[in-house]
C-alpha positions in Angstrom: -57.8 16.3 -58.3 -53.8 15.6 -58.9 -52.5 19.4 -58.3 -55.1 20.0 -55.7 -53.4 17.2 -54.0 -50.5 18.6 -54.1 -51.3 22.0 -52.3 -52.9 20.3 -49.9 -49.3 18.1 -49.2 -47.3 21.6 -50.2 -49.9 23.4 -47.6 -49.1 20.6 -44.8 -45.3 20.3 -45.3 -45.1 24.4 -45.0 -47.4 24.1 -41.9 -45.2 23.0 -39.5 -42.6 26.0 -39.9 -45.6 26.9 -37.4 -43.9 25.6 -34.6 -40.8 28.0 -35.6 -38.9 30.2 -33.3 -37.6 34.2 -33.0 -36.0 34.0 -35.9 -38.2 33.0 -38.7 -40.6 36.0 -37.6 -38.1 38.4 -37.4 -36.9 37.3 -41.0 -40.4 37.4 -42.5 -40.3 41.2 -41.1 -42.7 40.5 -38.0 -42.4 41.3 -34.3 -40.2 38.9 -33.2 -42.0 39.1 -29.1 -45.5 38.7 -30.1 -44.8 37.2 -33.2 -47.3 38.0 -36.7 -51.3 39.1 -36.9 -51.8 37.0 -40.1 -48.8 34.6 -40.2 -48.8 30.8 -38.1 -46.1 31.1 -35.9 -46.0 29.3 -32.3 -44.7 32.9 -30.9 -47.6 34.8 -31.7 -49.1 33.3 -28.2 -47.4 35.9 -26.5 -49.8 38.0 -28.4 -52.8 36.1 -28.3 -52.6 32.6 -25.5 -55.5 31.2 -27.6 -53.3 30.5 -30.3 -52.0 27.4 -28.4 -54.9 25.4 -29.4 -53.4 25.2 -33.1 -49.6 25.2 -31.5 -49.4 22.4 -29.4 -47.0 19.6 -28.5 -43.3 21.0 -28.6 -40.3 22.1 -26.7 -38.6 25.4 -28.2 -34.7 26.6 -26.7 -34.2 30.3 -27.8 -30.0 30.1 -27.8 -28.4 33.6 -26.7 -26.8 34.7 -23.5 -27.5 35.8 -20.2 -28.2 39.4 -20.7 -31.2 41.3 -19.4 -32.5 42.9 -22.5 -32.6 41.3 -26.1 -31.8 42.2 -29.1 -31.3 40.3 -33.0 -27.9 41.1 -32.7 -26.9 40.1 -28.8 -29.6 37.4 -28.0 -30.8 36.9 -24.1 -31.5 33.1 -23.8 -34.3 31.7 -23.5 -37.2 28.9 -24.5 -40.1 26.4 -23.2 -42.8 24.1 -24.2 -46.3 23.5 -24.6 -48.1 19.8 -24.7 -52.5 19.0 -24.8 -54.4 17.5 -22.2 -57.3 16.6 -23.7 -59.3 18.9 -24.9 -56.9 22.0 -23.0 -53.6 22.9 -23.7 -51.2 24.3 -21.2 -47.5 25.4 -20.5 -44.7 26.6 -19.0 -42.7 29.9 -20.9 -39.1 30.8 -18.7 -36.6 33.8 -19.6 -39.8 36.0 -21.7 -39.8 39.7 -21.5 -41.5 42.4 -23.7 -38.4 44.1 -24.2 -40.2 47.8 -23.7 -40.2 47.9 -20.5 -36.9 46.9 -20.4 -35.7 49.1 -23.1 -37.4 52.3 -21.6 -35.7 50.4 -18.1 -32.2 51.7 -19.7 -31.8 55.4 -20.3 -32.2 55.7 -16.2 -28.7 53.7 -15.0 -28.6 51.0 -12.3 -32.3 50.1 -12.1 -32.7 46.6 -12.4 -34.2 44.4 -15.5 -37.0 42.3 -15.4 -34.8 38.3 -15.4 -35.8 35.1 -14.8 -39.0 35.5 -15.6 -41.8 32.9 -16.0 -44.9 32.1 -18.4 -47.3 29.7 -17.6 -50.8 28.7 -20.2 -53.6 27.8 -19.8 -56.5 26.9 -23.1 -59.0 25.5 -24.7 -62.0 24.7 -26.7 -65.3 24.8 -25.9 -66.8 25.9 -29.5 -64.3 29.7 -28.6 -60.7 28.6 -28.6 -59.5 31.1 -26.0 -56.2 30.7 -24.0 -54.8 32.8 -20.9 -51.5 33.6 -20.1 -50.0 34.8 -16.5 -46.4 36.8 -16.5 -43.9 36.4 -13.6 -39.9 38.6 -12.6 -38.7 38.7 -9.7 -34.9 39.6 -8.5 -32.6 41.8 -5.4 -29.3 42.8 -5.0 -28.0 43.2 -2.0 -24.3 42.6 -3.1 -23.3 45.2 -5.4 -24.2 47.9 -3.9 -24.6 50.2 -0.1 -28.3 49.3 -0.1 -31.1 46.7 -1.9 -32.0 46.5 -5.6 -34.7 44.3 -6.8 -37.7 44.7 -9.3 -41.4 42.3 -9.5 -43.9 42.1 -12.4 -47.1 41.0 -13.2 -48.7 40.3 -15.6 -51.5 38.8 -17.8 -52.9 37.9 -21.1 -56.5 36.5 -22.2 -57.2 36.3 -25.4 -60.1 34.0 -27.6 -60.3 33.1 -31.7 -63.5 32.1 -33.1 -63.3 31.3 -36.4 -62.0 33.6 -39.0 -62.2 36.6 -36.2 -59.3 36.9 -33.2 -59.2 39.4 -30.3 -56.9 39.8 -26.9 -55.7 41.4 -24.6 -52.1 41.7 -22.9 -52.5 43.5 -19.4 -48.8 44.4 -17.2 -50.1 44.8 -14.1 -47.1 45.9 -12.6 -43.8 46.3 -12.7 -41.5 47.9 -10.2 -37.6 48.8 -9.8 -36.1 50.1 -6.8 -32.7 51.0 -5.8 -30.8 53.2 -9.0 -28.2 55.5 -7.9 -30.0 56.6 -4.5 -32.1 53.2 -2.1 -35.3 55.6 -2.4 -34.6 55.5 -6.8 -37.7 53.8 -8.1 -39.1 53.4 -11.4 -42.2 52.0 -11.8 -44.6 51.9 -14.3 -48.6 52.2 -14.1 -51.1 49.4 -15.6 -50.4 49.6 -18.9 -51.8 46.7 -21.6 -51.9 46.3 -25.4 -55.6 45.4 -27.1 -56.3 44.0 -30.5 -57.9 41.4 -32.9 -58.1 40.6 -36.5 -60.3 39.2 -38.9 -59.7 36.9 -41.9 -61.5 37.8 -45.7 -61.8 36.2 -48.6 -57.5 34.9 -47.7 -56.8 38.9 -45.9 -56.5 39.3 -42.3 -57.5 42.7 -41.2 -55.7 43.3 -38.2 -55.6 46.6 -36.0 -54.0 47.1 -31.6 -53.8 50.1 -29.3 -51.2 49.9 -26.8 -51.1 52.6 -24.1 -48.4 52.2 -21.2 -47.0 54.6 -18.6 -44.3 54.8 -16.7 -42.9 57.4 -13.5 -39.0 57.4 -12.9 -38.5 59.0 -8.8 -35.5 60.9 -8.1 -35.3 64.0 -5.8 -38.4 64.6 -8.5 -40.2 62.6 -10.4 -41.1 62.1 -14.3 -43.9 60.8 -16.4 -44.0 59.1 -19.7 -46.6 57.9 -21.5 -46.3 55.8 -24.9 -49.5 55.0 -27.1 -49.5 53.5 -30.3 -52.4 52.3 -32.4 -51.5 50.9 -35.3 -54.1 49.4 -38.6 -53.0 47.2 -41.3 -53.9 44.2 -43.0 -51.8 41.4 -43.8 -52.1 38.8 -46.7 -50.4 35.1 -47.5 -50.6 34.1 -51.0 -49.5 30.8 -52.0 -46.9 30.4 -55.0 -47.2 25.9 -55.6 -46.9 24.1 -53.4 -43.9 24.6 -51.8 -43.4 28.2 -51.9 -45.5 31.0 -50.3 -46.0 35.7 -50.8 -46.5 37.4 -47.7 -47.6 40.9 -48.2 -48.4 43.8 -44.8 -49.5 46.8 -45.2 -49.7 48.7 -41.7 -50.4 52.4 -40.7 -48.8 53.0 -37.2 -49.4 56.0 -35.1 -47.1 57.5 -31.7 -47.5 59.6 -29.2 -44.6 60.2 -27.0 -45.7 62.2 -23.9 -43.0 63.7 -21.1 -43.0 66.9 -19.3 -41.6 69.0 -22.0 -44.4 68.6 -25.2 -45.3 65.6 -26.9 -43.0 64.1 -29.7 -45.5 62.2 -32.7 -44.6 59.6 -35.8 -47.1 58.9 -38.3 -45.4 55.8 -40.6 -47.6 53.2 -43.3 -44.8 51.1 -43.5 -45.0 48.2 -46.1 -43.6 44.4 -46.1 -42.7 41.4 -48.6 -41.4 38.6 -47.5 -41.0 34.8 -48.9 -40.4 31.7 -48.0 -39.7 28.0 -49.8 -39.1 25.0 -49.1 -35.5 24.3 -50.6 -35.4 21.4 -50.3 -36.8 18.0 -47.6 -34.3 19.4 -45.4 -33.9 22.9 -46.2 -36.5 26.1 -46.0 -35.7 29.4 -46.9 -36.9 32.8 -46.4 -36.9 36.6 -46.0 -38.4 39.8 -46.6 -38.6 43.6 -47.7 -39.8 46.0 -45.5 -39.7 50.1 -46.3 -42.1 53.1 -44.4 -43.9 54.3 -47.4 -46.3 57.4 -48.1 -46.5 58.0 -44.2 -42.7 58.9 -42.9 -42.8 61.3 -40.6 -42.0 62.7 -37.0 -42.8 65.4 -35.0 -41.1 66.3 -31.6 -42.3 68.9 -28.6 -41.7 72.1 -30.4 -44.0 71.0 -33.7 -40.4 70.3 -36.1 -41.4 67.9 -38.5 -38.7 65.3 -39.9 -39.1 61.6 -41.8 -36.7 59.0 -40.8 -33.8 58.1 -43.5 -32.9 54.5 -45.0 -35.9 52.7 -43.5 -35.4 50.0 -46.1 -34.9 46.9 -44.2 -33.7 42.8 -45.6 -34.0 39.9 -43.7 -33.2 36.6 -44.5 -33.4 33.7 -42.7 -33.7 29.7 -42.3 -34.7 26.1 -41.1 -33.3 22.9 -41.6 -35.4 20.4 -41.0 -34.9 17.2 -38.9 -38.4 14.9 -39.3 -39.7 16.5 -35.6 -36.2 18.3 -34.6 -36.3 22.1 -36.8 -33.5 24.7 -36.0 -34.0 28.3 -37.1 -31.4 30.4 -37.7 -31.1 34.4 -39.4 -28.4 34.3 -42.6 -26.8 37.0 -44.6 -25.1 39.4 -42.4 -21.4 39.6 -41.6 -20.5 41.4 -38.0 -19.2 39.5 -34.9 -23.1 38.5 -33.8 -25.4 38.6 -37.1 -29.1 40.1 -36.2 -31.7 41.4 -37.6 -32.8 45.1 -37.6 -29.3 46.3 -36.4 -28.5 48.4 -39.7 -25.0 48.2 -38.8 -24.7 44.5 -38.4 -26.2 43.6 -42.2 -23.3 43.5 -44.5 -25.2 41.7 -47.3 -22.7 38.7 -46.6 -23.7 35.9 -46.4 -20.8 33.6 -44.7 -20.2 30.6 -43.5 -17.9 30.6 -40.8 -21.2 31.9 -38.7 -24.0 31.1 -40.8 -27.2 30.7 -38.5 -27.7 33.4 -35.7 -31.2 34.3 -33.9 -30.9 30.7 -33.7 -33.6 28.2 -32.2 -34.7 24.8 -31.8 -37.6 23.2 -31.7 -38.6 19.5 -30.6 -42.8 18.6 -31.7 -43.8 15.5 -29.4 
């Protein structure tokens, strides 16, 4: 009985880290934009808005610059708050972008990326937990060149949690940038989506999702790019003791990109091992290692195959706990900006002159 009490107390202590930031999920080898399929974290609301029913009453600030794109080595400032209201919950988040569209748009010079984005959340629990998210961004520039450049984007997210099962749909309804080298130039995302779900069974979460996007770049000619990704995998959390746990996940990822010249494909099986432990009452440490195993194939439009070299990636992070205030960050690299996922920045040295990067601060109320 005493041991069970200690385990429950330890899980309660660790569960406070569910209110966290990009730094935590990235340090554990998960998606910094949409969170994790199987690890509880507040970032998961961007994948499934229904998660807001379980992660609410907090304010989070992600430290960074005014950059239009967000990377671990050069984060962009963003943040928001989430609040309960009876059996409902709502939230407002500023500055978020899925990153995929801006990365595609960056290949076409001078188009405006999404900026000053806003996400509105609303969720409730009526036996089935449900949630919705509205995304909007708009910007223009009439001063830099001889013609106006502008961008407008709309998105919608829906999700549900039914006991051990989750389902979600994330729609990019519209994302269009006008004006680049010429006023008539246009970058346009066609309606695109991510649909998926998960089911927890006997301590293991099985998940699958499908993502599809299509965008056009119109200049003197029109170039169309289609992307699709199928992901199927499983993740498990193993409690080592009341203050430490290990995370494992493996997934098959099938990615296809189609342009006028043909299709490129990749087949990978990334495996991630992570850990998180309470070093003291005020310090939580975490880290992960990930690598493609068995499947690690790329095929170009000509049908030629190759493997991706050096896919092993190690990340580490920490949370400083000050009661209801928590400071998350990434540690263990030595570049000017120490980020996750950037091999050139991960030099394997713990430098106390710049200990935490990708900093996020969360206050729970």
